[in-house]
KOLBA-788447 format. One line per 4 residues: number of its first residue (from 1); their letters; for each residue y, x, z of C-alpha. Coordinates in steps of 0.02 Angstrom, whole numbers, padded with zeros to 5 digits, m for minus. Layout:
KOLBA-788447
NUM = A = Y/X/Z; ...
END
This chain:
KOLBA-788447
1 = MHAI = 13095/11292/m02592; 13065/11302/m02779; 13248/11257/m02811; 13306/11397/m02697
5 = VATW = 13197/11527/m02784; 13254/11469/m02957; 13437/11474/m02904; 13413/11644/m02824
9 = NALS = 13336/11715/m02984; 13484/11650/m03084; 13613/11716/m02959; 13545/11883/m02900
13 = KELI = 13636/11994/m03026; 13796/11894/m03002; 13781/11915/m02814; 13758/12104/m02831
17 = AFVN = 13916/12113/m02937; 14008/12004/m02810; 13956/12113/m02663; 13989/12273/m02762
21 = MKVK = 14170/12218/m02787; 14186/12210/m02598; 14093/12368/m02545; 14121/12478/m02699
25 = DQAL = 13944/12549/m02692; 13806/12484/m02807; 13659/12539/m02699; 13739/12467/m02543
29 = AEDI = 13775/12305/m02636; 13592/12292/m02685; 13539/12322/m02504; 13657/12188/m02439
33 = VQDV = 13597/12064/m02571; 13417/12103/m02522; 13462/12061/m02342; 13544/11901/m02405
37 = FIKV = 13383/11855/m02494; 13286/11873/m02332; 13413/11763/m02242; 13409/11633/m02381
41 = YTRS = 13220/11630/m02379; 13204/11620/m02189; 13342/11492/m02171; 13294/11381/m02317
45 = HQLK = 13252/11242/m02195; 13436/11234/m02146; 13492/11180/m02319; 13526/10994/m02310
49 = ETEK = 13592/10958/m02485; 13497/11046/m02625; 13640/11020/m02749; 13744/11141/m02644
53 = ITAW = 13620/11286/m02654; 13739/11403/m02745; 13882/11375/m02622; 13761/11397/m02476
57 = IYQI = 13696/11562/m02545; 13873/11626/m02575; 13921/11578/m02398; 13776/11680/m02329
61 = TRHA = 13826/11823/m02444; 14008/11822/m02385; 13949/11823/m02205; 13830/11969/m02241
65 = VADY = 13973/12070/m02316; 14085/12030/m02167; 13945/12080/m02048; 13922/12244/m02141
69 = FRKH = 14107/12288/m02123; 14112/12231/m01943; 13965/12342/m01895; 13996/12495/m02003
73 = MRNV = 14183/12511/m02010; 14195/12532/m01821; 14087/12687/m01834; 14185/12774/m01970
77 = EPPV = 14245/12945/m01918; 14433/12964/m01929; 14491/13083/m02064; 14528/13261/m02012
81 = LSSE = 14716/13278/m02009; 14792/13423/m02103; 14926/13467/m01977; 14987/13424/m01805
85 = NDYH = 15137/13338/m01883; 15019/13209/m01961; 14951/13161/m01792; 15034/13013/m01708
89 = EFND = 15024/13041/m01521; 15076/12862/m01493; 14905/12801/m01552; 14817/12874/m01400
93 = CVAH = 14953/12812/m01283; 14947/12635/m01350; 14756/12637/m01350; 14761/12684/m01165
97 = CLNV = 14885/12544/m01128; 14778/12419/m01223; 14627/12466/m01118; 14726/12452/m00956
101 = LMAT = 14799/12283/m01008; 14629/12221/m01067; 14565/12246/m00890; 14699/12124/m00829
105 = LPDK = 14633/11980/m00935; 14530/11846/m00849; 14343/11883/m00861; 14320/11729/m00971
109 = YRIP = 14420/11819/m01107; 14403/12003/m01060; 14214/12010/m01072; 14199/11934/m01247
113 = LQLA = 14341/12045/m01309; 14260/12202/m01238; 14094/12153/m01317; 14178/12128/m01485
117 = ELEG = 14300/12274/m01488; 14220/12408/m01381; 14034/12373/m01406; 14048/12311/m01585
121 = LSQY = 13949/12150/m01561; 13970/12010/m01685; 14032/11845/m01620; 13857/11773/m01645
125 = EIAE = 13787/11911/m01535; 13923/11880/m01405; 13877/11695/m01402; 13695/11740/m01371
129 = HLAI = 13740/11871/m01240; 13852/11751/m01143; 13742/11598/m01174; 13886/11501/m01253
133 = SYSG = 13909/11422/m01423; 13965/11524/m01572; 14129/11427/m01583; 14156/11456/m01397
137 = ARTR = 14131/11644/m01418; 14246/11648/m01569; 14380/11551/m01476; 14370/11664/m01323
141 = VQRA = 14386/11822/m01428; 14534/11749/m01524; 14621/11693/m01365; 14590/11861/m01283
145 = RKLL = 14668/11950/m01432; 14816/11832/m01425; 14839/11859/m01237; 14827/12047/m01258
149 = KEKM = 14952/12044/m01402; 15073/11941/m01297; 15058/12066/m01154; 15087/12212/m01272
153 = DALY = 15235/12127/m01356; 15312/12093/m01185; 15297/12275/m01133; 15326/12371/m01295
157 = HIQT = 15416/12374/m01460; 15288/12450/m01579; 15307/12494/m01764; 15165/12556/m01873
161 = DCYG = 15148/12636/m02043; 15043/12559/m02182; 14886/12642/m02109; 14909/12568/m01936
165 = NILV = 14970/12730/m01858; 15100/12699/m01726; 15269/12773/m01773; 15377/12698/m01635
169 = CEDR = 15326/12644/m01461; 15469/12597/m01348; 15456/12519/m01176; 15539/12350/m01160
173 = IPCC = 15517/12357/m00972; 15446/12496/m00863; 15257/12498/m00878; 15135/12567/m00752
177 = CKPA = 14990/12587/m00873; 15052/12742/m00964; 14971/12909/m00932; 15082/13058/m00966
181 = C = 15134/13001/m01141
END
């Protein structure tokens, strides 16, 4: 435990700078690093090789940053668009089709994907919720995304701009999931 505290004291400012490069907010970076410290302290028993303390702390830090973005970026309000011409009506249409097609996935894949994408749960939380391993949850979410992408690619030709707004959405075959788009 003494080695962890000594390493932490030597790394804490470096970790704040590392996190600040990712989140671009000094106060937020300090908060995330404080959370990392709590995780490092409470999980110190998991460290098997003390010579890898620095790498272990950085791994926890990278995961904390990823968790922050996963939780908070889903809740960001979209920017107010300046004119109706800026609005891409295809976004709503494709979102509707994605939801309809998601419902056609087998439960084994649909449920983890809905928990991840619609409810914003992390893959660790999904694993707990479904009483499966973390790698099993991660695999199911990845496979569900792949299946959904294959279904979308089979039905539509979609082009996006650099912001992810849909510019072109053309049916490849007639689709029954469209509302009045």
